[in-house]
C-alpha positions as CSV (number, residue, x, y, z in Angstrom):
1,M,55.5,41.2,-25.6
2,I,52.7,38.7,-25.8
3,P,52.4,37.5,-22.2
4,V,51.9,34.0,-20.9
5,F,49.0,35.1,-18.7
6,K,47.0,38.2,-18.4
7,P,44.0,38.9,-16.1
8,Y,40.7,40.0,-17.7
9,H,38.5,42.7,-16.3
10,N,35.8,45.2,-17.2
11,D,33.9,48.0,-15.4
12,K,32.3,45.6,-12.9
13,E,35.5,45.3,-10.9
14,I,35.8,49.1,-10.7
15,Q,32.1,49.4,-9.7
16,Y,32.5,46.8,-6.9
17,L,35.8,48.3,-5.7
18,K,34.2,51.8,-5.5
19,E,31.4,50.4,-3.4
20,V,33.9,49.0,-0.9
21,I,36.1,52.1,-0.9
22,D,33.0,54.4,-0.4
23,S,31.8,52.1,2.4
24,G,34.8,52.9,4.6
25,W,35.2,49.2,5.5
26,W,38.3,47.9,3.6
27,G,39.3,45.0,5.8
28,L,37.8,41.6,6.5
29,G,34.1,42.3,6.4
30,P,30.7,41.9,4.6
31,K,32.1,41.7,1.0
32,T,34.4,38.9,2.1
33,A,31.5,37.0,3.6
34,E,29.4,37.6,0.5
35,F,32.3,36.3,-1.7
36,E,32.6,33.2,0.5
37,Q,28.9,32.5,0.3
38,K,28.7,32.9,-3.5
39,F,31.9,30.9,-4.1
40,S,30.7,28.0,-1.9
41,E,27.4,27.9,-3.9
42,Y,29.3,28.0,-7.2
43,I,31.7,25.2,-6.2
44,G,29.0,23.1,-4.5
45,A,30.7,23.0,-1.1
46,K,29.0,23.8,2.2
47,Y,31.7,26.2,3.4
48,A,34.3,28.5,1.8
49,V,36.8,30.4,3.9
50,A,38.5,33.4,2.1
51,L,42.3,33.7,2.6
52,N,45.2,35.8,1.4
53,S,46.7,32.9,-0.7
54,A,46.3,29.3,-1.8
55,T,49.5,28.7,0.1
56,A,47.7,29.7,3.3
57,A,44.8,27.5,2.3
58,L,47.0,24.4,2.0
59,H,48.8,25.3,5.2
60,L,45.5,25.5,7.2
61,A,43.9,22.5,5.5
62,L,46.8,20.3,6.6
63,M,46.8,22.0,10.0
64,C,43.1,20.9,10.5
65,I,44.0,17.3,10.0
66,D,47.3,17.4,11.9
67,V,49.9,15.8,9.7
68,K,52.8,16.3,12.1
69,N,55.3,13.4,11.6
70,A,52.9,11.8,9.2
71,E,53.4,11.2,5.5
72,V,51.5,13.2,2.8
73,I,51.6,11.9,-0.7
74,S,51.9,14.8,-3.2
75,P,53.2,15.4,-6.8
76,A,56.6,16.9,-7.5
77,M,55.2,18.5,-10.7
78,T,53.7,21.5,-9.0
79,F,54.5,25.0,-7.5
80,V,56.5,24.6,-4.3
81,S,53.7,25.9,-2.1
82,T,52.0,22.5,-2.5
83,N,54.8,20.8,-0.7
84,H,56.0,23.6,1.5
85,A,52.6,23.4,3.2
86,I,53.4,19.9,4.3
87,L,56.7,21.0,5.9
88,Y,55.0,24.0,7.5
89,N,52.9,21.4,9.4
90,G,55.8,19.1,10.3
91,G,54.7,16.5,7.8
92,I,56.8,14.3,5.5
93,P,56.3,14.9,1.8
94,V,56.2,11.7,-0.2
95,F,56.6,12.5,-3.9
96,C,54.3,10.8,-6.4
97,D,55.0,10.4,-10.1
98,I,52.5,11.5,-12.7
99,E,50.9,10.2,-15.9
100,P,52.5,11.8,-19.0
101,E,49.4,13.1,-20.8
102,N,47.9,15.6,-18.4
103,L,50.7,15.5,-15.8
104,N,48.4,14.4,-13.0
105,V,48.9,11.9,-10.2
106,T,46.9,8.7,-10.5
107,A,45.4,6.2,-8.0
108,E,47.8,3.5,-9.3
109,N,50.9,5.6,-8.6
110,I,49.5,6.8,-5.2
111,S,48.7,3.2,-4.1
112,K,52.4,2.2,-4.4
113,L,53.4,4.9,-1.8
114,I,50.9,4.3,1.0
115,T,52.4,3.1,4.3
116,S,51.2,2.9,7.9
117,K,52.4,6.5,8.3
118,T,50.4,8.0,5.4
119,K,47.7,10.4,6.5
120,A,46.7,12.4,3.4
121,I,46.9,12.8,-0.3
122,I,47.3,16.1,-2.2
123,V,46.1,16.0,-5.8
124,V,47.0,18.9,-8.1
125,H,44.7,19.4,-11.1
126,Y,47.6,20.4,-13.3
127,G,46.7,23.2,-15.7
128,G,43.0,22.9,-14.7
129,Y,42.7,19.4,-16.1
130,A,41.1,17.1,-13.6
131,C,42.8,14.1,-12.0
132,D,40.7,11.0,-12.2
133,M,39.1,11.4,-8.8
134,D,36.8,8.4,-8.4
135,P,39.6,5.8,-8.0
136,I,41.6,8.3,-5.9
137,M,38.7,8.8,-3.5
138,E,38.0,5.1,-3.3
139,L,41.7,4.4,-2.5
140,A,41.6,7.1,0.2
141,K,38.4,5.6,1.7
142,D,40.0,2.1,1.8
143,H,43.0,3.4,3.7
144,N,41.2,6.1,5.8
145,L,43.2,9.0,4.2
146,Y,42.3,12.6,3.8
147,V,42.2,14.1,0.3
148,I,43.1,17.8,-0.4
149,E,42.4,19.1,-3.9
150,D,45.0,21.7,-5.0
151,C,42.8,23.7,-7.4
152,A,45.2,26.6,-7.9
153,H,44.9,26.0,-11.7
154,A,41.4,24.6,-11.6
155,C,38.8,27.2,-10.6
156,G,35.6,26.4,-12.6
157,G,36.9,23.0,-13.8
158,R,34.8,19.9,-13.5
159,Y,35.2,16.2,-12.9
160,K,32.1,14.4,-14.3
161,E,29.2,16.3,-12.8
162,K,31.2,17.7,-9.8
163,M,33.1,21.0,-9.6
164,L,36.8,20.6,-8.7
165,G,37.2,21.5,-5.1
166,S,34.0,19.8,-4.0
167,I,35.2,16.2,-4.2
168,G,38.0,15.9,-1.6
169,D,37.9,16.8,2.1
170,F,39.3,20.3,1.2
171,G,39.6,22.3,-2.0
172,S,42.3,24.9,-2.2
173,F,42.0,27.8,-4.7
174,S,44.4,30.5,-5.8
175,F,43.3,34.0,-6.9
176,Q,46.8,35.2,-7.6
177,A,47.2,37.8,-10.4
178,V,47.4,35.4,-13.3
179,K,44.8,32.8,-12.2
180,N,41.5,32.1,-13.9
181,L,39.7,34.1,-11.2
182,S,42.1,36.8,-10.0
183,T,41.9,39.2,-7.1
184,G,45.6,40.3,-7.4
185,D,46.4,37.9,-4.6
186,G,44.1,35.7,-2.5
187,G,42.8,32.2,-1.9
188,M,39.9,30.2,-0.8
189,L,39.5,26.9,1.1
190,T,36.3,24.9,0.6
191,T,35.0,22.0,2.8
192,D,31.8,20.4,3.8
193,N,33.0,20.0,7.4
194,E,31.4,22.7,9.7
195,E,33.9,22.1,12.6
196,W,36.8,22.7,10.3
197,A,35.2,25.8,8.7
198,E,34.7,27.4,12.1
199,R,38.2,26.6,13.2
200,L,39.6,28.0,9.9
201,K,37.9,31.4,10.5
202,K,39.8,31.6,13.7
203,L,43.1,30.3,12.3
204,R,43.1,32.9,9.5
205,W,42.8,35.8,12.0
206,V,45.6,34.9,14.4
207,G,43.4,32.6,16.5
208,I,40.9,35.4,17.5
209,S,37.5,34.0,18.4
210,K,35.5,36.8,16.6
211,G,36.4,39.0,13.6
212,T,36.6,42.8,13.9
213,F,33.6,43.4,11.7
214,D,31.5,40.9,13.6
215,R,32.4,42.7,16.9
216,G,31.7,46.1,15.4
217,A,28.6,45.4,13.4
218,G,26.3,47.0,16.0
219,N,26.1,50.6,17.2
220,S,29.0,50.1,19.6
221,Y,32.4,48.4,19.2
222,D,32.8,45.3,21.3
223,W,36.4,45.4,22.1
224,F,36.7,42.0,23.9
225,Y,37.6,38.8,22.2
226,D,39.4,35.6,23.2
227,V,42.4,33.9,21.5
228,T,41.8,30.2,21.4
229,E,44.9,28.9,19.6
230,L,47.9,30.1,17.7
231,G,46.7,31.4,14.3
232,Y,48.0,33.3,11.4
233,K,47.4,36.6,9.6
234,Y,45.9,34.8,6.5
235,H,42.5,36.5,6.0
236,M,41.2,38.1,2.8
237,N,40.0,41.7,2.8
238,D,36.9,43.4,1.3
239,I,38.9,45.1,-1.5
240,A,40.1,41.7,-2.8
241,A,36.7,40.2,-2.2
242,A,35.0,42.9,-4.3
243,I,37.3,42.1,-7.2
244,G,36.6,38.4,-6.6
245,L,32.8,38.9,-6.8
246,A,33.2,40.6,-10.1
247,Q,35.5,37.9,-11.4
248,L,33.2,35.2,-10.3
249,E,30.3,36.6,-12.3
250,K,32.3,36.2,-15.5
251,L,34.3,33.1,-14.7
252,E,32.3,30.8,-16.9
253,W,32.7,33.1,-19.9
254,M,36.5,33.5,-19.2
255,N,36.9,29.8,-18.9
256,D,35.0,29.3,-22.2
257,Q,37.4,31.6,-23.9
258,R,40.3,29.7,-22.4
259,R,38.8,26.4,-23.7
260,Y,38.3,28.0,-27.1
261,W,41.9,29.1,-27.6
262,S,43.1,25.7,-26.1
263,N,41.1,23.9,-28.8
264,R,42.5,26.2,-31.4
265,Y,46.0,25.2,-30.3
266,R,45.1,21.5,-30.5
267,E,43.8,22.0,-34.1
268,A,46.9,24.0,-35.1
269,F,49.4,21.5,-33.8
270,S,47.5,18.3,-35.0
271,A,49.7,18.1,-38.1
272,Y,52.9,18.2,-36.0
273,P,53.5,14.8,-34.3
274,E,56.5,16.1,-32.4
275,I,54.2,18.5,-30.5
276,K,52.0,16.9,-27.9
277,C,49.0,18.7,-26.4
278,P,47.1,18.0,-23.2
279,P,44.1,15.8,-24.0
280,V,40.6,16.4,-22.8
281,K,39.5,13.1,-21.3
282,E,35.9,12.0,-21.1
283,Y,35.6,12.7,-17.4
284,M,36.8,16.3,-17.4
285,L,35.7,19.8,-18.3
286,P,39.0,21.6,-17.9
287,A,39.4,25.1,-16.5
288,C,42.3,25.5,-19.0
289,H,44.5,27.7,-16.7
290,N,47.5,27.1,-18.9
291,F,48.3,25.3,-22.2
292,V,51.4,23.2,-21.9
293,I,52.8,21.5,-24.9
294,K,55.5,18.8,-24.9
295,T,58.3,18.8,-27.5
296,P,61.9,17.6,-27.6
297,N,62.7,21.0,-29.2
298,R,61.7,23.0,-26.2
299,D,64.7,25.3,-25.8
300,E,64.9,26.0,-29.5
301,I,61.2,26.9,-29.7
302,R,61.3,29.0,-26.6
303,Q,64.2,31.0,-28.0
304,R,62.3,31.6,-31.3
305,L,59.2,32.7,-29.3
306,N,61.3,35.2,-27.3
307,E,62.9,36.6,-30.4
308,N,59.4,37.3,-31.8
309,G,58.2,39.0,-28.7
310,I,56.2,36.1,-27.3
311,A,56.6,35.0,-23.6
312,S,56.6,31.4,-22.6
313,G,57.1,29.5,-19.4
314,V,58.1,26.1,-17.9
315,H,55.8,24.7,-15.3
316,Y,57.4,23.1,-13.4
317,Y,60.8,22.1,-12.3
318,P,60.0,19.1,-10.2
319,N,60.0,19.9,-6.5
320,H,62.0,16.8,-5.5
321,L,65.0,18.1,-7.4
322,F,65.2,21.4,-5.5
323,E,68.1,21.5,-3.0
324,M,65.9,21.7,0.1
325,Y,63.8,18.6,-0.9
326,K,66.7,16.3,-1.7
327,K,66.4,14.5,1.6
328,Y,62.9,13.4,0.4
329,Y,64.1,12.4,-3.1
330,Q,62.9,9.3,-4.8
331,E,63.1,8.4,-8.4
332,L,60.2,9.7,-10.5
333,P,60.9,8.6,-14.1
334,V,58.0,10.5,-15.8
335,S,58.4,13.8,-13.9
336,E,62.2,13.7,-14.3
337,R,62.0,13.1,-18.1
338,I,59.0,15.2,-19.1
339,W,59.7,18.5,-17.4
340,K,62.5,19.0,-20.0
341,E,60.0,19.0,-22.8
342,L,57.4,21.4,-21.4
343,I,56.5,24.8,-22.7
344,T,53.7,26.9,-21.3
345,L,52.2,29.0,-24.1
346,P,50.2,32.2,-23.9
347,L,46.6,31.7,-22.9
348,Y,44.2,34.3,-21.6
349,P,40.5,35.2,-22.2
350,D,41.0,38.2,-24.5
351,M,43.8,36.7,-26.7
352,N,43.2,37.7,-30.3
353,E,43.6,36.1,-33.7
354,K,46.7,38.1,-34.6
355,E,48.5,37.1,-31.5
356,F,47.4,33.4,-31.9
357,K,48.6,33.2,-35.5
358,L,52.0,34.7,-34.7
359,I,52.4,32.1,-31.9
360,I,51.6,29.2,-34.2
361,K,53.7,30.5,-37.0
362,T,56.7,31.0,-34.7
363,I,56.5,27.5,-33.3
364,T,55.9,25.7,-36.5
365,S,58.3,27.5,-38.7
366,N,61.8,25.9,-39.2
């Protein structure tokens, strides 16, 4: 079966993992700190806090700005973690519709939803294709709103000259098994706010004032610590961080490969007007986490792909249609129409020509 996603690795991950295993320190420690430093430098944010998931990152970002009983504008066309994080914090999700090309929220759609109760906006860079951030940030500034970039798909993507995750108040990243940069599971939260960064380090380690490695870095183990607030068991460990460091070194190359195969898809489908591909707009350099086509023949094509040993996906079923979110339902014409046309095609750095040709042949044959 040709998979939809597949992580890429080489000997570097094994080398870095061996260093951590041989060190005897497998938990939250020096490799995690090194990964945080190098990731923040890469993204262009002052601080990066390594976590066990992007879900945790979104949870803690919203916790820092306290959205209890406040409205948070967010897309429905996303993985449910984006909106679950609002509920974890006692906030009120306000679902925003998307533009039909790249499936992203826009400042125009967001502006229609702002009320006196609105406190934050979550933007999802769907598939690694950037939202148009300048008008969104201007809108947020005008209304004194926080902006959280959900970069689960977007590690290494750019908006104009800025890295995604460095534009809003927070950038939330996923390192789950199929992401562009994968540690098996994991996440990162970036910010330029020092106060938030220090608080986040406590919140990720159940509220403890000082991490275990920090307390044991000297010749003797300092057992005492304080617990300053209710936190969570959300921290990354050095095993995952070692993989992350190896992945970060090759992320640009891996994303270049994703862009190459994405462009090949566009070329191959250009003669088929019934198949719409995600456009690359002038303000974006996409991370190309996934390649999603739109076609009225979705179910027929997915069946043909499956019969030929090719996996495909649908990303996503709009969140506001799930049972638990029905109380927050509002009509989203584009989201409700377009999800029925979406197919996520295989895309990964070491996809080969034979696999690619079989995918194209299967989709375009009648």
